[in-house]
C-alpha positions in Angstrom: -5.8 16.4 -7.2 -2.7 17.4 -5.2 0.2 14.9 -5.0 2.8 14.8 -2.4 6.2 13.3 -3.2 7.5 10.4 -1.4 10.6 9.6 -2.9 11.9 7.2 -5.8 10.5 3.6 -7.4 14.3 2.7 -6.7 13.7 3.1 -2.9 11.5 0.2 -3.2 12.7 -3.2 -4.2 10.8 -5.3 -6.7 8.2 -7.4 -4.8 8.7 -5.2 -1.8 7.4 -2.3 0.2 8.3 0.8 2.1 6.3 2.7 4.6 5.4 6.4 4.6 4.5 8.1 7.9 1.7 10.5 7.5 -0.7 12.4 9.9 -3.3 10.1 9.2 -1.1 6.9 9.9 1.4 4.7 8.1 1.0 4.0 4.3 2.6 1.1 2.7 3.9 1.6 -0.9 4.4 -1.7 -3.0 6.1 -2.2 -5.9 5.3 -5.4 -7.9 7.8 -7.8 -10.0 6.5 -5.8 -13.2 7.0 -2.3 -11.4 3.4 -1.5 -10.7 3.3 0.5 -7.7 0.3 0.6 -4.9 -0.3 2.2 -1.9 -2.7 1.1 1.0 -3.0 1.4 4.6 -0.2 -0.6 6.6 -2.5 -2.5 8.4 -4.1 -5.6 8.0 -8.0 -5.7 8.5 -7.7 -9.0 10.5 -5.6 -8.0 13.5 -3.6 -5.0 12.4 -0.6 -6.7 11.1 2.1 -4.6 9.3 1.1 -5.3 5.6 4.6 -3.6 4.5 6.5 -6.5 5.9 4.2 -9.1 3.8 5.2 -11.0 1.0 4.0 -9.5 -2.3 2.9 -11.8 -5.0 1.2 -10.7 -8.2 -1.0 -7.6 -7.3 -1.4 -8.8 -3.7 0.4 -9.1 -0.4 0.1 -11.8 2.3 0.0 -10.5 6.1 3.0 -11.6 8.0 0.7 -12.3 11.0 -1.9 -14.8 10.0 -1.5 -15.2 6.2 -4.5 -13.0 5.1 -4.1 -12.1 1.4 -5.0 -8.7 0.6 -5.6 -7.2 -3.1 -3.3 -4.2 -3.7 -5.6 -3.0 -6.3 -8.8 -2.9 -4.1 -7.7 -3.3 -0.6 -10.2 -6.3 -0.1 -9.2 -9.4 1.5 -9.0 -12.3 -1.0 -10.5 -16.0 -0.7 -12.8 -16.6 2.4 -11.5 -13.7 4.6 -13.5 -10.5 4.9 -12.3 -7.1 5.3 -10.7 -4.0 3.5 -8.0 -1.4 3.8 -8.1 2.0 2.2 -6.2 2.4 -1.2 -4.5 5.5 -1.9 -3.9 6.9 -5.4 -0.3 6.7 -6.5 1.5 8.3 -9.5 4.7 7.5 -11.2 6.5 10.4 -12.7 9.7 8.9 -14.3 11.5 7.6 -11.1 9.5 9.9 -8.8 6.6 8.7 -6.7 3.5 10.6 -5.5 0.7 9.9 -3.1 -2.7 11.7 -3.6 -3.0 14.1 -0.7 -6.9 14.3 -0.8 -7.0 10.7 -0.2 -5.1 10.9 2.9 -7.0 13.9 4.2 -10.3 12.3 3.6 -9.7 9.7 6.1 -9.2 12.4 8.9 -12.5 14.0 8.0 
């Protein structure tokens, strides 16, 4: 798997997110309270809200537009809501963060 460097874990506050612009769209990279890192497409499956601006709790994010809750692990909407966003593999090497290039390219194919 080919990995692309996207920055440092310290660039993302605990229970926060940052966006990475890619040729295939924006990717939201999240850091949980216990320093787990996840990456998903930065749009809610409901109305396209910016998930990177949502509230991170546990391993989920709540969309800021209509309060849909999305699993950071699976990309699936939780509860009664239905829909999914793409997850992107993330690697943490010391302080450095990497996204899987193949996962980004597969969306364009």
